[in-house]
N, C-alpha and C positions, 0 to 999 in steps of 0.2 A: 497526386500532385496536380493533375489537371483540374480536379474539382476544387482544390484550394485556390488555384489561379483564377478559376471562374467565380470563386467566392470573392476574392480580393478585388477583381476588376470592377464589378458593378456594385460593390458594397457602398460607395458614396451615394448611390441613387436611393437605396433603401436597405439599411443594415439588417433589419429584421427579416425581410424577404430573402436577402442573400444568405442569412444564417439558416432559414428554413430550407433553401435550396441545398445547402451543404449537409444539413441533417438528413434530408430525404435521400440524398446521394449516399451518405454513409450507411444508412439502414439498408439500402439496396445492395451495396457492396458486401455488407455483413451477411445478408441472406444468401447472396450468390456464393460467397466463400463457404458458408456452412453447407450449402447444397453440394459442393464439390466432394464432401465426405462420402456421399452416396456413390460417386464414381470410384473413389478409392476402395470402398467396401465391395463394389462389384468386381473390381480387379482382384481383390484379395480372395474372392471365392474361387478363382481359378488357379491360385497359387498353391502348389503342393507343399510348400514349406511351412504353412501355417496351420497344420492339423485339420485342414478341410477334407482330406482324403477319407475321413471317417464317415462322411455323408455320401449318399448315392448321387450320381451325376444329375438326376432329375431334380433333386432338391437344391443342388448347387445352382443349376440353371434358373430355377424359380427364384432363388435368393438374388441372383445377379439381376434378373429382370425387375425384382422388387426394388433393389437399390438404384437401378437406372431410373425407375419411375419416381423415386424420391428425389433424385437429382432434377428430373424434368419439372416436377412440381415446384421445387425450390427455385429453379431458374425462372419459371413463369411468374412466381410470386415476387421475385426481385424486380421483374419488369413493371409491376405496379408502382414501385417506388421510383424506378428509373423514368417511368412515364410522368409521374406527378412532379418530379423535380424540374421537368421541362416547363411547367407553368410559371413558377416564380422566376426561372431563368429567362424565359421568353418575355415576361412582363418587364424585368429589369433591363433587358437588351432594348426593348421597345422604348422605355422611358429614359434610357441613358443619355441620348443626345450625341454620344460619340461612337455609337455602333449603329449600323443601318437598321431602320425600323422594320424593313422587310424581313430581316433575320429574326427579329422578335416575333413577328407574325408567324413566320415559318416554324419557329420553335414551339409556339403555342399550338399550331396545327399538328406538329410532331407529337406533342403531348397527347392530343386527342387520338392520333393514330396509334400510339403505343397503348393507350387504354383500350381502344377497340381491339387491338391485337391481344391484349391480356384477357379481355372478356371472351374473345373468340377461342383462345387457347383452352380456356376452362369449359366453355359451354358447347362449342362446336369444333373439337380438335381435328376432325377429319375434313374440314372445309378450309383449305389454305388460301383459296382465292380471295377471301375477305382481307387478308393482310397485305396483298401485293400493292394496292394504291398507297397504303400507309408506309410501306418500305421506301417508295419513291420520295414521299414527303420527308421521311426521316433522313434519307441520304442527302437530299438537297439542303435541309436545315442544318444538319450536324456537320457535313463537309463544308457547307458554305460558311458557317461560323469559324471552323478551323482554318479555312483558307483566308478568311478576312483577318483573323488574328495573326496568322503567319505573315501576311503581306503588310498589313497596317498596324501590327502589334506595337511598335515603338510610338507611333502617333497616338494610338488609342490609350496607351499607358500614360503619356504626357497629358492628354486631355482629361483622363480620369483623375490624375493627381491634381490638376488645376481645379477640377470640380470639387475635390475633397479638401482643397486648400493646403496641399502638401507641396513643399518646395523640393525641386530636384537638384 
């Protein structure tokens, strides 16, 4: 629902970019949801009611780690799409005129930070220090947008409707 709201709000600025934002978000959600099956499978390896008792404990442990690895890979892959949807959203916020431009810039920087985190998670998974500056940018950008919409939401909605030519 949040993605839909973030699609509707800047849609008058550029409908195609807003739709691209929504599509990238939907793909990320689908990948992350599918990756949750790995966690379910890992939990089922320890369940005695599903005929897993026929396998030795070492094999079950190995299967559980494999399924957890599948989940982690799916989670990281979903971040690629969650990072890329920040680019059209940041651009739309920047160009909107009814949202602060600084939030648009921060969302674009957030997209870069998430893509750096994505590359780091695949190429250098044992070096977490690379992602810390990006987490700060992500926090400020995403919480800043959420707070702005919570505080100024009615005003923003009225301005967006005027921009789109919709009467309230």
